[in-house]
C-alpha positions as CSV (number, residue, x, y, z in Angstrom):
1,X,83.2,81.8,104.9
2,X,84.1,83.3,101.7
3,X,82.6,82.3,98.3
4,X,84.6,80.6,95.6
5,X,85.6,83.4,93.2
6,X,86.2,82.3,89.5
7,X,89.7,82.3,88.3
8,X,91.2,84.0,85.7
9,X,94.3,81.4,85.0
10,X,94.1,78.0,83.5
11,X,91.6,75.7,84.4
12,X,92.2,73.1,87.5
13,X,91.6,70.3,85.3
14,X,94.6,69.6,82.9
15,X,92.2,67.7,80.6
16,X,89.9,70.8,80.1
17,X,88.0,70.4,76.7
18,X,88.3,74.0,75.7
19,X,92.3,73.5,76.1
20,X,92.2,70.5,74.3
21,X,90.5,72.0,71.4
22,X,92.8,75.1,71.2
23,X,95.9,72.6,70.9
24,X,94.2,70.6,68.1
25,X,95.2,71.9,64.7
26,X,93.2,72.8,62.0
27,X,95.0,70.5,59.5
28,X,94.6,67.4,61.2
29,X,93.0,64.3,59.8
30,X,89.7,62.7,61.4
31,X,90.4,59.8,63.5
32,X,88.5,56.6,63.0
33,X,87.2,54.6,65.9
34,X,89.8,52.3,67.2
35,X,87.4,49.7,68.6
36,X,85.7,46.9,66.6
37,X,82.4,47.6,67.6
38,X,82.6,51.1,66.9
39,X,83.6,50.4,63.4
40,X,80.7,48.0,63.0
41,X,78.4,50.8,64.4
42,X,79.5,53.2,61.7
43,X,78.7,50.4,58.9
44,X,75.3,49.9,60.8
45,X,74.7,53.5,60.1
46,X,75.5,53.4,56.7
47,X,73.3,50.5,56.2
48,X,70.4,52.3,58.0
49,X,70.9,55.6,56.2
50,X,71.0,53.5,52.7
51,X,67.6,51.8,53.9
52,X,65.8,55.3,54.7
53,X,66.9,56.7,51.5
54,X,65.4,53.7,49.7
55,X,62.1,54.3,51.6
56,X,62.1,57.8,50.5
57,X,63.0,57.0,46.9
58,X,60.2,54.9,46.4
59,X,61.1,51.1,46.7
60,X,60.0,51.0,50.7
61,X,60.1,47.2,50.6
62,X,63.5,47.4,49.7
63,X,64.3,49.7,52.3
64,X,62.7,48.1,55.2
65,X,64.3,44.7,54.1
66,X,67.7,46.8,54.2
67,X,67.3,48.6,57.5
68,X,65.7,45.4,59.1
69,X,68.5,43.2,57.9
70,X,71.0,45.9,59.2
71,X,69.5,45.5,62.7
72,X,69.8,41.8,62.5
73,X,73.4,42.0,61.6
74,X,73.8,44.5,64.6
75,X,72.3,42.3,66.8
76,X,74.6,39.3,65.7
77,X,77.4,41.8,65.9
78,X,76.5,42.7,69.6
79,X,76.5,38.8,70.1
80,X,80.3,37.9,68.9
81,X,82.3,41.1,69.3
82,X,84.3,40.6,72.5
83,X,83.1,43.0,75.5
84,X,86.6,44.9,75.2
85,X,86.1,45.7,71.9
86,X,82.3,46.6,71.8
87,X,82.6,50.2,71.6
88,X,79.5,51.9,70.5
89,X,77.4,48.8,70.2
90,X,76.8,48.7,73.8
91,X,73.8,50.7,75.2
92,X,72.6,48.5,77.9
93,X,73.4,44.9,78.7
94,X,74.5,42.5,76.1
95,X,71.1,40.5,76.5
96,X,68.9,43.9,76.3
97,X,71.0,45.0,73.2
98,X,70.5,41.8,71.2
99,X,67.0,41.0,72.1
100,X,65.6,44.6,71.3
101,X,67.8,45.4,68.2
102,X,67.2,41.8,66.7
103,X,63.5,42.1,67.5
104,X,63.4,45.4,65.8
105,X,65.2,44.1,62.9
106,X,63.2,40.8,62.4
107,X,60.1,42.9,62.7
108,X,60.9,45.3,60.2
109,X,61.7,42.5,57.8
110,X,58.8,40.7,58.4
111,X,56.6,44.0,57.9
112,X,58.2,44.2,54.6
113,X,57.2,40.6,53.5
114,X,53.9,40.3,54.6
115,X,52.4,43.8,54.0
116,X,50.2,42.9,50.7
117,X,51.1,45.0,47.5
118,X,48.8,47.9,46.9
119,X,46.5,48.1,43.7
120,X,48.2,48.4,40.6
121,X,47.5,51.6,38.9
């Protein structure tokens, strides 16, 4: 039996990624995600980014509260967004996503609230 030889013609797959990239023009605008879950996911990324910037800039409590509340909002969004619009919000099962995202968010909020302030000076 002969071995398969590489082809020098077009790929067998009509949806080949390299061909799709070449067809796409340079001047096309970036398309935003169409599903509600993916749009919410992008907003959550912005919220986490803002919180991390606050942590780095100095007011770490405000940053942790921002990141924690963003995760809680993400858990609530995963709960209420219908399955056909969940998009990038879906990582595992619905119960897993809600439980771990909510637990992480509540933990960060509690950490920001419970840690006593350091000595002044």
